[in-house]
C-alpha positions in Angstrom: 26.3 159.3 81.1 26.5 159.3 76.6 23.7 157.3 76.0 20.6 155.7 77.6 21.9 152.6 77.1 24.4 152.6 79.6 21.3 152.8 81.8 21.1 148.9 80.9 24.5 148.6 81.8 27.4 146.2 79.2 25.8 143.1 78.1 28.5 141.1 80.8 27.0 142.9 83.5 23.8 141.9 83.8 22.7 139.0 85.9 21.5 135.8 83.4 19.0 133.3 84.1 17.1 136.1 85.4 13.4 136.3 84.1 14.1 140.1 84.1 16.7 142.7 83.5 19.1 143.3 87.0 22.9 144.0 87.4 24.7 140.8 88.1 26.2 140.8 91.3 30.2 140.2 91.8 32.3 140.3 93.9 35.1 142.5 93.8 39.2 141.1 93.4 42.0 142.3 95.3 43.0 144.7 92.4 39.1 146.5 92.3 38.9 146.7 96.1 42.4 148.6 96.0 41.4 150.7 93.4 38.0 151.2 94.8 39.7 151.8 98.3 42.1 154.9 96.5 39.1 156.3 94.1 36.8 156.6 97.4 39.8 158.3 99.7 40.9 160.8 96.6 37.4 162.2 95.8 37.5 164.4 99.4 40.7 166.0 97.5 39.4 166.1 93.9 36.4 167.9 95.6 38.2 170.6 97.4 40.1 171.3 94.1 36.7 171.5 92.4 33.7 172.6 93.7 30.8 169.9 93.3 28.2 172.4 93.2 30.3 173.8 90.6 30.1 171.0 88.1 25.8 170.8 89.4 25.2 174.1 88.0 25.5 173.5 84.3 22.6 171.7 84.6 20.7 175.0 86.3 21.9 176.8 83.1 20.5 174.2 80.3 17.6 174.0 81.8 17.3 177.5 82.1 17.8 177.9 78.0 15.1 176.1 77.7 12.5 177.6 80.3 10.8 180.6 78.4 10.2 178.2 75.1 8.5 176.3 77.8 6.2 178.9 79.7 5.4 180.5 76.2 3.6 176.6 74.9 -0.1 175.7 76.0 -0.7 172.4 77.7 -1.6 170.8 74.3 2.1 172.3 72.9 4.1 170.4 76.1 2.1 167.3 75.5 3.7 166.7 71.7 7.1 168.1 73.1 6.7 165.1 76.1 5.8 162.7 73.4 8.6 163.6 71.6 11.3 163.8 73.8 10.7 160.0 74.7 11.7 159.2 70.9 15.0 161.7 71.6 15.8 160.0 74.6 15.7 156.5 73.6 17.8 157.7 70.6 20.4 160.0 72.3 20.0 159.2 75.4 20.6 161.3 78.8 23.2 164.1 77.4 23.3 166.8 79.3 21.8 168.9 76.8 18.8 167.2 76.3 18.8 166.4 80.0 18.5 170.1 80.5 15.4 170.5 78.0 13.9 167.5 79.6 13.9 168.9 83.1 12.6 172.4 81.8 9.5 170.5 80.5 9.3 169.0 84.0 9.7 171.8 85.9 7.0 174.1 83.4 4.4 170.8 84.0 5.0 170.5 88.2 4.2 174.5 87.8 1.1 174.3 86.0 -0.6 171.0 88.0 1.3 171.2 91.3 1.4 174.9 91.6 5.3 174.2 92.5 8.7 175.1 90.6 12.2 173.2 90.9 14.6 176.0 92.6 18.2 175.7 91.2 19.1 173.5 94.1 16.5 170.6 93.1 17.6 170.6 89.8 21.3 170.0 90.8 19.9 167.6 93.2 17.9 166.0 90.2 20.9 165.6 87.7 22.7 164.0 90.5 20.2 161.6 91.2 19.9 160.9 87.2 24.0 160.1 87.4 24.1 157.6 90.1 24.6 159.6 93.1 23.5 159.9 96.6 22.5 163.5 97.0 22.9 165.3 100.1 20.8 168.4 100.5 19.6 169.3 104.3 16.2 168.4 105.0 13.0 170.8 104.1 15.0 171.4 100.9 12.5 169.5 98.8 14.1 166.0 97.9 10.9 164.4 97.3 10.6 167.4 94.3 14.1 166.8 93.5 13.6 163.7 92.4 10.4 163.8 89.8 13.0 165.3 87.7 15.4 162.1 87.0 12.1 160.1 87.9 10.4 161.4 85.0 13.2 161.5 82.3 14.3 158.1 83.1 10.5 157.0 82.7 10.0 159.3 79.2 13.0 156.9 77.9 10.8 153.9 78.5 12.8 152.7 81.8 10.5 151.4 85.0 11.5 153.7 88.1 11.4 152.6 91.7 11.0 155.8 94.1 11.9 153.9 97.6 10.2 155.5 101.2 10.8 154.3 104.5 7.1 153.6 105.1 4.0 152.8 103.4 2.3 156.2 104.6 5.1 158.6 102.6 4.9 155.9 99.4 1.1 156.6 99.2 1.4 160.5 99.9 4.1 161.3 98.0 2.4 158.7 94.4 -1.0 161.3 95.5 1.1 164.3 95.8 3.0 163.5 92.3 0.9 162.3 90.8 -0.3 165.0 88.9 2.7 165.7 87.6 3.3 162.3 86.0 0.1 162.1 84.4 0.6 165.6 82.8 3.0 163.9 81.2 1.5 161.1 80.1 3.7 158.8 82.7 1.9 156.1 84.6 2.2 156.1 88.4 1.6 153.5 91.1 2.2 152.6 94.7 2.8 149.7 96.9 1.7 149.4 100.2 1.7 146.4 102.8 -1.5 144.2 102.3 -2.5 145.0 98.7 -2.7 141.5 96.9 -0.4 139.9 94.2 -2.1 141.3 90.8 -2.7 144.8 92.0 1.2 145.0 93.1 1.9 143.5 89.5 -0.4 146.6 88.1 1.7 149.0 90.6 5.1 148.0 89.3 3.9 148.2 85.5 3.6 151.6 85.7 6.3 154.2 84.7 7.0 155.4 88.1 6.3 153.0 91.3 6.4 154.4 94.7 7.2 151.8 97.5 8.5 151.3 100.5 12.3 149.4 100.9 10.7 146.8 103.0 7.6 145.9 100.5 10.4 146.0 97.5 12.5 143.7 99.1 9.9 141.1 100.1 8.1 141.4 96.4 11.4 140.7 95.0 12.4 137.9 97.5 9.3 136.3 96.6 9.6 136.7 93.1 13.4 134.6 93.3 11.7 132.1 95.7 8.5 131.7 93.0 11.4 130.9 90.6 13.5 128.3 93.3 15.1 125.5 91.3 13.1 126.7 87.8 14.9 130.0 87.2 17.7 129.3 84.5 17.2 130.6 81.3 17.1 126.4 80.1 14.1 126.1 82.6 12.7 128.8 80.8 12.7 127.8 77.2 11.5 124.7 78.0 8.2 126.2 79.4 7.8 128.4 76.5 8.5 125.6 74.5 5.4 123.5 75.9 3.1 126.0 75.4 2.3 126.2 78.9 1.5 129.3 80.9 4.3 131.7 80.9 6.5 131.1 84.1 7.0 134.7 84.8 3.2 135.3 85.4 3.4 134.8 88.6 6.0 137.6 89.4 5.0 141.3 90.6 8.6 143.1 89.4 9.3 143.5 85.8 13.3 144.5 86.5 15.5 146.7 88.5 15.9 149.4 86.1 16.4 152.9 87.9 16.0 153.2 92.2 16.3 156.2 93.7 16.2 155.8 97.8 14.7 158.4 99.9 16.3 158.7 103.2 18.9 156.8 101.8 20.9 156.8 104.6 17.9 155.2 107.0 17.6 152.2 104.3 21.6 151.9 103.6 22.9 152.0 106.8 21.0 151.9 109.9 17.8 149.0 108.3 20.8 147.1 106.7 21.9 145.6 110.2 19.0 143.6 109.7 19.1 140.9 106.7 15.2 140.4 105.4 13.7 136.5 105.6 11.1 135.1 104.0 9.2 132.7 106.0 6.6 130.5 106.8 4.8 129.8 109.7 5.3 126.6 111.3 2.7 125.5 114.4 3.2 126.5 117.8 2.0 123.9 119.9 3.8 122.7 122.6 6.0 125.1 122.7 4.3 127.0 125.7 5.7 125.1 128.5 9.3 124.9 127.0 9.2 129.0 126.8 8.1 129.0 130.2 10.5 126.4 131.9 13.6 128.4 130.1 12.2 131.8 131.8 11.7 130.5 135.2 15.6 129.0 135.0 16.7 131.8 133.7 15.1 133.8 136.1 17.1 131.8 138.5 20.5 132.8 137.4 22.8 135.1 139.0 24.7 138.0 137.2 28.7 137.7 137.3 28.4 134.5 138.6 26.5 132.6 136.6 26.3 134.2 133.2 27.9 137.4 131.7 26.8 140.1 129.6 27.9 142.2 126.7 25.7 144.9 126.8 27.5 146.9 123.5 27.6 143.3 122.0 23.7 142.8 123.3 25.3 139.3 123.7 25.1 136.6 127.0 27.3 133.9 127.8 26.7 131.5 130.6 29.8 130.6 132.8 31.0 127.5 134.1 29.0 127.3 137.6 25.9 128.3 135.4 26.2 125.8 133.0 26.3 123.4 136.1 23.1 125.1 137.8 21.5 124.7 134.3 22.2 120.9 134.4 20.7 120.0 137.5 17.8 122.4 137.1 16.9 120.6 133.9 17.4 117.1 135.4 14.5 114.9 134.2 12.5 117.1 132.0 13.6 115.4 129.3 13.3 116.7 125.5 14.8 119.9 124.7 16.6 119.6 128.5 18.2 116.3 127.7 20.6 118.2 125.0 23.6 120.0 126.6 23.9 122.5 123.9 20.3 122.6 122.8 19.3 123.5 126.7 22.6 125.8 126.8 21.1 127.7 123.8 18.3 128.2 125.0 18.5 129.6 128.3 21.1 132.1 126.8 17.9 133.3 124.7 15.8 133.7 127.7 18.4 135.5 129.2 18.7 137.6 126.6 14.6 138.4 126.6 15.0 138.8 130.5 17.6 141.3 130.4 18.4 143.1 126.9 15.1 143.3 125.4 13.1 146.3 127.4 9.3 146.7 127.1 8.3 150.2 125.7 12.3 150.8 124.3 12.6 147.8 121.9 9.1 146.4 121.4 6.0 147.7 122.5 2.8 145.1 123.4 0.3 145.6 121.3 -3.7 144.2 121.0 -1.7 141.8 123.1 0.9 141.1 120.4 4.6 141.9 121.2 5.8 144.3 118.1 9.6 145.2 116.9 10.1 149.1 117.6 12.8 150.3 115.1 15.3 151.7 117.5 16.4 154.0 114.3 13.3 155.6 113.7 11.2 155.2 116.3 8.3 152.9 114.1 6.5 149.7 115.1 7.5 147.1 112.4 4.4 144.8 112.9 5.3 142.2 110.7 8.9 141.1 112.1 9.7 139.0 114.3 13.0 137.9 116.2 14.6 134.5 115.2 15.4 131.2 117.1 13.3 131.5 119.4 13.6 134.8 121.0 10.4 136.1 119.9 8.5 134.0 121.6 10.3 133.9 125.0 9.1 137.8 124.9 5.8 136.9 124.1 5.8 134.6 127.0 7.8 137.2 129.0 4.8 139.7 128.4 2.1 136.8 128.6 1.0 136.9 125.2 -0.4 134.2 123.3 2.7 132.4 121.4 3.1 132.9 117.3 4.0 130.3 115.4 8.2 130.0 114.6 9.1 130.6 111.1 11.0 128.5 108.6 13.4 130.6 106.4 12.5 130.4 102.8 14.7 133.0 101.1 16.7 135.8 102.4 18.7 138.8 101.4 20.2 141.9 102.5 19.2 145.5 101.8 23.1 145.9 100.3 22.5 142.9 97.9 19.3 143.9 96.7 20.0 147.8 95.9 23.5 146.7 94.5 21.6 144.4 91.5 20.0 147.6 90.6 21.0 149.0 87.1 21.3 151.9 88.0 21.0 153.2 91.7 20.2 156.6 93.5 19.4 158.0 96.6 18.8 161.0 98.3 19.4 162.6 102.2 20.2 165.0 104.8 22.3 163.5 107.1 24.8 161.1 104.9 28.5 162.4 105.5 29.2 160.6 108.4 28.5 157.3 106.5 30.3 158.0 103.0 32.8 155.6 103.1 30.4 152.6 103.8 27.6 153.9 101.0 30.7 154.4 98.8 32.4 150.9 99.5 29.0 148.8 99.7 26.8 150.5 97.1 29.4 152.2 95.0 27.4 155.9 95.2 29.7 158.9 95.4 28.1 161.3 98.0 27.3 164.8 96.1 26.4 167.6 98.7 24.1 170.2 97.1 24.0 173.6 98.2 21.4 174.8 99.7 18.6 177.4 98.5 18.5 179.6 101.2 21.4 180.6 103.9 20.4 178.5 106.9 19.3 180.8 110.0 19.3 177.7 112.3 21.5 178.9 115.5 22.9 176.0 118.1 22.7 177.2 121.4 24.9 174.2 122.6 24.9 171.4 125.4 24.1 170.8 128.8 24.9 168.1 130.5 23.4 166.7 133.6 24.4 163.6 136.2 21.3 161.8 136.3 18.3 161.4 134.3 16.0 163.2 137.0 18.3 166.5 136.5 17.7 165.7 132.9 14.0 166.2 132.8 14.0 168.7 135.2 15.9 170.8 132.8 13.8 169.8 129.8 10.6 171.4 131.5 12.8 174.3 132.3 13.5 174.7 129.0 10.2 174.5 127.7 8.4 176.7 130.3 10.7 179.1 129.1 10.3 178.9 125.4 6.7 177.5 125.0 4.8 179.1 128.0 6.7 182.4 128.0 8.0 182.8 124.4 5.2 181.6 122.6 7.4 179.1 120.9 6.9 175.8 119.3 9.0 173.7 121.0 9.7 169.7 119.4 11.7 167.2 122.1 13.0 164.0 120.7 13.5 161.1 122.5 15.4 157.6 121.7 12.5 155.3 122.9 8.9 155.0 124.1 9.4 154.5 127.5 11.6 157.6 127.8 9.5 159.6 125.8 6.6 158.7 128.3 8.7 159.4 131.4 9.3 163.2 130.0 5.6 163.4 129.5 4.7 162.7 133.2 7.1 165.3 134.2 5.9 167.9 131.6 2.3 166.7 132.6 3.4 167.2 136.8 3.8 170.7 135.7 0.9 171.8 134.1 2.9 171.8 130.6 0.1 170.6 128.1 1.7 168.7 124.9 1.3 165.8 122.4 3.0 162.7 122.9 4.5 160.7 119.7 6.0 157.1 119.8 5.4 153.8 118.9 1.9 153.5 120.3 1.0 156.5 118.4 2.2 156.0 115.0 -0.8 156.1 113.0 -1.4 159.9 114.3 2.2 160.9 113.5 1.5 163.1 110.3 -1.6 164.7 111.9 0.5 165.4 115.0 4.1 166.7 113.3 2.0 168.9 111.0 0.5 170.9 114.1 4.0 170.9 115.4 4.8 174.6 114.4 1.7 176.3 116.1 2.3 178.6 118.7 3.4 177.5 121.9 2.8 173.8 120.8 5.0 171.1 122.9 5.3 167.9 120.9 7.3 164.9 122.7 8.1 162.4 120.0 10.6 159.7 118.9 12.9 159.2 116.2 9.9 159.0 113.7 9.3 163.1 113.9 12.4 163.5 112.1 11.7 161.5 108.9 9.2 162.5 105.5 6.8 165.5 107.0 7.4 168.8 107.3 6.7 171.1 110.5 5.4 174.1 108.8 5.8 177.1 110.7 2.1 178.9 111.7 1.6 182.6 111.0 3.4 184.7 113.7 5.9 182.2 115.0 9.0 183.0 112.9 9.1 186.6 114.4 8.9 184.8 117.7 12.1 182.8 116.4 10.5 179.7 115.1 10.7 176.4 116.4 12.8 175.4 119.0 14.5 171.6 119.2 16.0 169.8 122.2 17.8 166.5 121.8 17.7 164.5 125.1 19.7 161.8 124.7 22.4 161.1 121.8 22.0 158.2 119.8 24.2 155.5 118.4 24.5 157.5 115.0 25.7 161.0 114.9 23.3 160.9 112.1 20.4 160.7 113.6 21.3 163.3 116.4 21.9 166.0 112.9 18.0 164.7 111.4 16.6 165.8 114.8 18.2 169.3 114.6 17.0 169.5 111.1 13.6 169.9 112.0 14.0 173.2 113.0 15.6 176.3 110.4 14.7 174.5 107.2 14.2 176.3 103.7 15.9 179.7 105.5 13.1 179.8 108.3 14.8 180.9 111.9 14.7 178.2 114.6 17.5 176.8 117.9 18.6 173.6 118.8 20.1 172.2 122.1 21.3 169.3 123.8 20.4 168.4 127.1 20.9 165.4 128.4 22.7 162.9 131.2 25.3 161.0 132.2 23.5 158.2 132.9 22.1 157.7 129.3 22.4 154.5 127.7 24.6 155.7 124.9 27.4 156.2 127.5 26.9 153.7 130.2 26.6 151.3 127.3 29.6 152.4 125.4 31.8 154.3 127.3 30.9 153.2 130.8 34.3 153.8 132.6 34.7 157.3 131.2 31.5 158.6 132.2 31.8 156.9 135.5 34.9 159.2 135.7 33.7 162.6 134.7 30.4 161.4 137.0 33.0 161.1 140.0 35.2 164.3 138.8 31.5 166.5 139.0 30.9 164.9 142.5 34.4 165.8 143.9 33.7 169.9 143.0 35.7 169.9 139.9 34.9 172.0 137.1 35.4 170.1 133.8 35.6 171.5 130.6 32.9 171.0 127.6 35.4 169.4 125.7 35.5 166.8 128.3 31.9 165.8 127.1 32.4 166.6 123.9 35.0 163.7 124.2 32.8 161.5 126.0 29.8 162.0 123.1 32.7 161.2 120.3 34.0 158.3 122.0 30.6 156.7 122.4 29.0 157.1 119.2 31.9 156.1 117.1 32.5 152.7 119.5 28.6 152.5 118.5 29.0 153.1 115.1 31.9 150.8 114.7 29.9 148.0 116.1 26.8 148.5 113.6 29.2 148.9 110.9 30.7 145.4 111.9 27.0 143.9 112.0 26.3 144.9 108.8 29.9 143.3 107.4 29.3 140.2 108.8 25.4 140.2 107.4 26.7 140.8 103.9 29.4 138.2 104.2 27.2 135.7 105.8 24.7 136.2 102.9 27.6 135.7 100.4 28.5 132.6 102.0 24.9 131.1 102.0 24.1 132.2 98.2 27.6 130.1 97.3 25.8 127.4 99.5 22.6 127.1 97.7 24.4 127.7 94.3 26.1 124.4 94.8 23.1 123.1 96.0 21.5 123.7 92.8 19.1 125.4 95.1 19.6 129.2 94.4 18.5 132.1 96.9 
């Protein structure tokens, strides 16, 4: 990066008619797309010829060069260095030599106020983040701490920095833990969480560094855009100023999309990018109860295969000709929506979807009389999300809950388009290699893998495949008894859904095995439960949420017993999530073991590879001995099918979002 002005990009790359700085979003032409594809394809070859770690090692040498000088300086002298660093970064930009000196300053400040010192691998990661890369660092390597290096550097240069995490708890925790470091360097730090008033949000974004969740950031941006609808052009803003009226940007909370570091970037960029972000207002729900109850009653009377067909992979339902005829008979004389052929068929198809494809304690939970969506990638509840087109109300009616009001869309945006609007974007995660091409093509981020601080001591014990779910749960309980009760090692068991976690909990309880249960129903206790998961003989059953953000530290004496043992009980739709769970053990050179205990009845096989899974089951029933490669092939087949489907959904969301933006721009409304 030759100069700090590069952070602001070239003038013609900036969005015009905006109240604050952000990058203009342009659709690349065919030649640019072809060039980007060739560049992406060439990166693996380039990385084989020139080791990326060797390129990153240079920043370690530059930082160490100033280490002694910083250590010998007093706190007052470091404060003077920090003030001078502001001027130099603004004047000279992010030159490697100057960045090395700034990193040395930040590292010494962190040692004094946090009692922690950045490792060489964290210096490498910080340099890659500053260059606008997606950094892959193994779980437990200290990504959050590494992010303070580029965050402080860019903030000292005078640009706002957003550090984005996956939930409010992590945003608050990280802001609190890293706050003393920023304040030592005279940098303000803010945090944005759900429920904050607009003035508090504006004050948080006004700080040098702001921690927030991807959801809060996205909806703050959408609210800004909605507030400026029809009046966001440079002409309108200029006219407001000429009239002497109050500044129109006084109602905004953000002050520009400059530099963003996304933690757990694969979760944000890939998993959560399947669903567009919609800013909506509530309408009335009066008179809807009878309509939804009738739809569910009619849907329950229809027969699968004869009246409708189900596509589990696509999660869609299609009425057959016989089903449409039967629906017409049932709707006769009802009036209202039932008089319209298209409307009643769409409504009943949605009712069938609610009955057949969305299951309690898997896709949603019912808490305090409300239906709350569960994020299938993280296992966390999303309390302020709802399904569209009446599906949410149909599920509420199915569960006997009070109907919430349907929502009217005010604005929508995908994560893909939001993050591409940052002048400079960076990300970090422990699992990015499976999604390198998509991250590169959609977000323009090259993936850089940072070497481990200490060699890994994690041992993979392989995979055991059982015919039935019951046999799988018994095998899991056997493994727990061996490791936790006999060897007194801590055991973490990962499940895919709330229902699965509770099924396993019942099996363990029946055997008298004490355990902690963590799923979407107990997500408030997440940090406390996971923090204790490294105690001797401790058994923790958790959904995917256990894999992100909170360290499992081994209690005294546990390492000598073999460390944490992790059991995966069902493959996920993405290979990355499997790796995240296994990454919970063997962190920072600790010992640990992991294994997978799965069943041919697991959803990943029954939905995405039903034929091959059925064949393997029949061969096993016939007494055939199958090689491990057969099960490995089945896993690859199912997960790749699931990943292709998810990628297609994300691509379609992005295309739809662009088309809607073009239509709104043509009508003069903006987004």
